[in-house]
C-alpha positions, 0 to 999 in steps of 0.5 A: 500499500502506498502512502501518499503524502500532503501534496501528493493527494492529486496523484494519489486521486489519478493512481487509485482510478488506475488501479480500480479500473484493473480491479474491475478487469481481474473481476470481469475478464471481459472488460478491456481497461488497459488503454484507460489504465495505461493513459491514467498511469502516463498522466500520473508519471507526467504529474509525479515529475511536476510534483518533484521538480522545484520542491519546496523546503517544506515539501522536502521536509515531508518527503525526508520524513516519509515512512516508507523511506529506506532506513539504516538497517535497510542499507546495511543489510543491502550494502554491507557484506559480514555485518557484525553488530555491536551492542552497548556502551559498556557504561549503562544500557544499549540503545537501540536507536544506534546500531552500528558494527563491523562491516565491508562494503565492497573490498573495504572493511569498515565500521558502519554505524547509524541512527535506525527509526524503525519500519513498523509500531513495535520497531519505532517504539524499541528504536525510539522513532531514531531519536539516541539517548546519551548511551547512543552517543556513547556507543558511537564513541566506542565504535570510533574508538574501535575504527581508530584502533584499527584504522578503518574507515568509518561510515555513518548513515544519519536519519534523526529528528535529533537527540531524545529530549527525555528527563532520564536522557538529561539526567544521563548527560544527553549534551555532554555525550553528544559533544563527546561524539562530536569531538570524538569524530573530529579527532579519530584519524580514520577517514569519516563519511557520513550520509544523511539519508533522511532527516539530519536534526540538530546536534543529535545528527552532527555528532555522527556527521562531522566527517571528512565527506558529508553527502546528503541524499536530494530530498534529506534535510539537514538542519539545527532545528526542525521547522516546528520548533523554529516556528514556535521559538520565532513566531510562537506558532508551529503552524508557521513551519512552511516560512521557517524551512524556507529560513533554515535553508536545510535542503541539500541544495542549499547545504551544498551552495552554503558548503556544509556538505559536499555531495548531494546524491540523486533520488529517482523520481518520486523519492527514495520511497518509490525507488528504494533499491535504485537509492540504496545502490546509488548511495553504495556507489557514492560510498565507495567512491568517497572511501577510496579517494579519502584513503588515497589522498591522506592518512592519519594526521592529514586526514584528522587536520583536513577534517578539523580545517573543513569545519572551521571554514564552514561560514568564512565565506559569509563572514568575509563578504 
C-alpha cells in the first residue's frame, strides 16, 4: 500500500483510479480497460515529475520523513557484507536508536553506524523513532574508538529528528554525550564519511555527521532545529513551519551551496520511497567512491587536520563578504 504525502493527493486520485479499473478487469475478464489505465499511468507519471520538480523546503521535509524511505538497517543489509553488530556503551545500556558494527563494503573493511527509526509501530517504539539517548552516542564513541585503533574507515548513516529530550536522557548527560561524540568524530584518524539519508536534526545529527565527506540524499534535510520547533520559538506558532523551513535553508541544495555538505546523491523521481533499491545502490556507489578517494589522499594526522579545517572554514565565506 502506497503512503501518499499531503501534496501528493492529486497523484493518489489518479493512481487510485487506474488501480480501480484494473481491479474491475480482474473481476470481469471480458472488460478491456488497459488502454484507459495506461493513459492514467502516463498522466500520473507526468504529475509525479511535476510534483518533484522545484520542490519547496517544506515539501522536502515531508519527503525526508516519509515512512517508506529506506532506513539505516535497510542500507546496512543491502550494502554491507559480513556485518557484525556491536551493542552497548559499556556504561549504562544498549540504545537501539543507534546501530553499528564491523562490516565490509565492496572490498573495504569499515565500521558502520547510524540512527535507525524502525519500520512499523513495534520497531519504532523499540528504536525510539531514531532519537538516541546518551548511551547511543557513547556507543557511537566506542565504535569510533574501535575504528581508530585498527585504522578502519567509518561510515555514518544519519537519520534522526534529533537527540531524545527526555528527563532520563538529560539526567544521564545527553548534551555531554553529544559533545563527546562530536569531539571524537573530529579527532579520529581514520577516514569518516557520513550520509544524511532522511532527517539530520540538531546536534543529534552532527554527532555522527562530523566527517571528512558529508553527503546528502537529494530530498533529505539537515538543520539545527526542526521547522516546527523553529516556528514555535520565532513566531510562537508551529503552523508557520513552511516559512521556517525556507528560512532555515535545510535542503541538500542549499547546504551544498553554503559549503556545509560536499555531495548530493540523486534520488529517483518521486523520492527514495518510490525507488528504494535504486536509492540504496546509488548510496553504495557514492560511499565506495568517497572512501577510496579519502584512503588515497591522506592518512592519520593529515585526515584529522583536513577534517578540522573543513569545519572551521564553514561560514567564513559569508563573514568575509
